[in-house]
C-alpha positions in Angstrom: 0.0 0.0 0.0 1.4 3.3 -1.0 1.3 5.8 1.8 2.0 8.9 -0.2 -1.6 9.0 -1.4 -4.9 10.0 0.2 -7.0 7.2 1.5 -10.0 8.6 -0.4 -12.1 8.2 2.8 -14.6 10.9 3.8 -14.7 12.8 7.1 -17.7 10.6 8.1 -15.5 7.5 7.4 -12.8 8.9 9.7 -15.3 9.7 12.4 -16.8 6.2 12.2 -13.4 4.6 12.3 -12.3 6.4 15.5 -15.7 6.4 17.3 -15.9 4.3 20.5 -12.5 2.5 20.3 -12.1 0.8 23.7 -8.3 1.4 23.8 -8.8 5.2 23.2 -9.6 5.7 26.8 -9.1 9.5 26.8 -10.8 9.8 23.4 -7.7 11.5 21.9 -8.1 9.7 18.6 -11.8 10.1 18.4 -11.6 13.8 19.1 -8.9 14.2 16.5 -10.6 12.2 13.7 -11.0 15.3 11.7 -7.4 16.2 12.1 -6.3 12.9 10.6 -8.8 13.4 7.8 -7.4 16.9 7.1 -3.8 15.8 6.9 -4.8 13.0 4.6 -6.3 15.5 2.2 -4.0 18.5 2.7 -0.7 16.6 2.4 -1.9 13.7 0.2 -0.7 11.2 2.8 -2.5 8.2 4.2 -4.1 9.6 7.4 -4.7 6.1 8.9 -0.9 5.5 8.6 -0.3 8.7 10.5 -2.9 7.7 13.1 -1.3 4.2 13.3 2.1 5.6 14.1 0.6 7.7 16.8 -1.3 4.8 18.3 1.9 2.7 18.3 4.3 5.3 19.6 1.9 6.6 22.3 0.2 3.4 23.4 -3.2 4.9 22.4 -2.3 8.2 24.0 -1.4 6.7 27.3 2.3 7.4 27.4 3.5 10.2 29.6 4.9 12.1 26.6 1.5 11.9 24.9 -0.4 12.9 28.0 1.9 15.7 29.3 3.4 17.0 26.1 0.5 16.3 23.6 3.1 14.5 21.6 1.6 11.3 20.2 4.7 10.4 18.1 7.5 10.7 20.6 8.8 13.4 18.3 12.4 14.3 19.2 12.4 11.8 22.1 15.9 10.6 22.1 16.9 7.3 23.8 19.3 9.0 26.2 16.5 11.0 27.8 13.2 10.4 26.0 10.8 12.4 28.2 12.9 15.5 28.6 14.1 15.6 24.9 10.6 15.1 23.5 8.9 18.1 21.8 5.9 19.6 23.5 2.9 20.7 21.4 0.0 23.0 22.4 -2.5 20.6 20.9 -2.6 17.1 19.6 -3.5 18.6 16.2 -0.3 20.6 16.1 1.8 17.4 16.4 -0.3 15.4 14.0 0.1 18.1 11.4 3.8 18.4 11.9 4.4 14.7 11.6 2.3 14.4 8.4 4.4 17.2 6.9 7.7 15.6 8.0 6.7 12.2 6.6 5.5 13.7 3.3 8.6 15.9 2.8 11.4 13.6 4.0 10.2 10.0 4.0 7.3 9.2 1.6 8.3 11.0 -1.6 11.5 11.1 -3.7 13.4 14.3 -3.9 11.8 16.9 -6.2 8.3 15.5 -6.0 5.7 18.3 -5.8 4.0 18.0 -2.4 2.0 20.7 -0.6 1.9 24.6 -0.8 4.2 24.6 -3.9 7.0 22.8 -2.0 8.9 19.9 -3.2 10.0 16.8 -1.3 13.5 16.7 0.1 13.4 12.9 0.2 16.3 12.6 2.7 15.0 9.4 4.1 13.0 8.1 1.2 13.3 4.4 0.5 9.8 3.9 -0.9 6.3 4.8 0.1 5.4 1.6 2.1 5.4 1.0 5.8 8.4 -1.3 5.5 10.3 1.3 3.4 9.6 4.0 6.0 10.7 1.7 8.8 14.3 1.6 7.3 15.0 5.1 8.4 12.2 6.1 10.7 12.5 3.6 13.5 15.3 1.5 14.9 12.9 -1.3 15.8 12.9 -3.7 12.9 9.4 -4.9 13.9 8.0 -1.3 13.8 6.5 -1.7 10.4 4.5 -4.8 11.3 3.2 -3.2 14.5 2.1 0.0 12.7 0.6 -2.0 9.8 -1.4 -4.1 12.3 -3.0 -0.9 13.6 -3.7 0.2 10.0 -5.5 -3.1 9.4 -7.5 -2.7 12.6 -8.6 0.9 11.6 -9.5 -0.1 8.1 -11.7 -2.9 9.3 -13.8 -0.4 11.3 -15.1 1.2 8.1 
């Protein structure tokens, strides 16, 4: 599945997918369904992939970094001191939007590809537009792609 394309899902689809998920105890994902839909459309990126990374990295929004810093992705959380080095966002939407832009610009598209707002992809970490390809440079855990993909499957089955 190529991730550098919109899912083609509607806002209603996104709202249905994220409604009433038992693991979403704080309703972080349910309340941000529209944000995932918007990045899907705005950046031409699979919004369910973005959500699946957030689910995996934040344990459904339960990690301290997610709760205290509104950072669902562990963005800039370095192994030497993850909590203190992690970025803090004012809203979950702010972090979701940033990660969607970073993935679109650096990971999911080859250098020179037209992306959003008249910009072109830098492609620094581009190895292809699949979960496995992103795993090569995005995460040190070799099993990351399988974990993220399993969340994608779970979300798609909720349609």
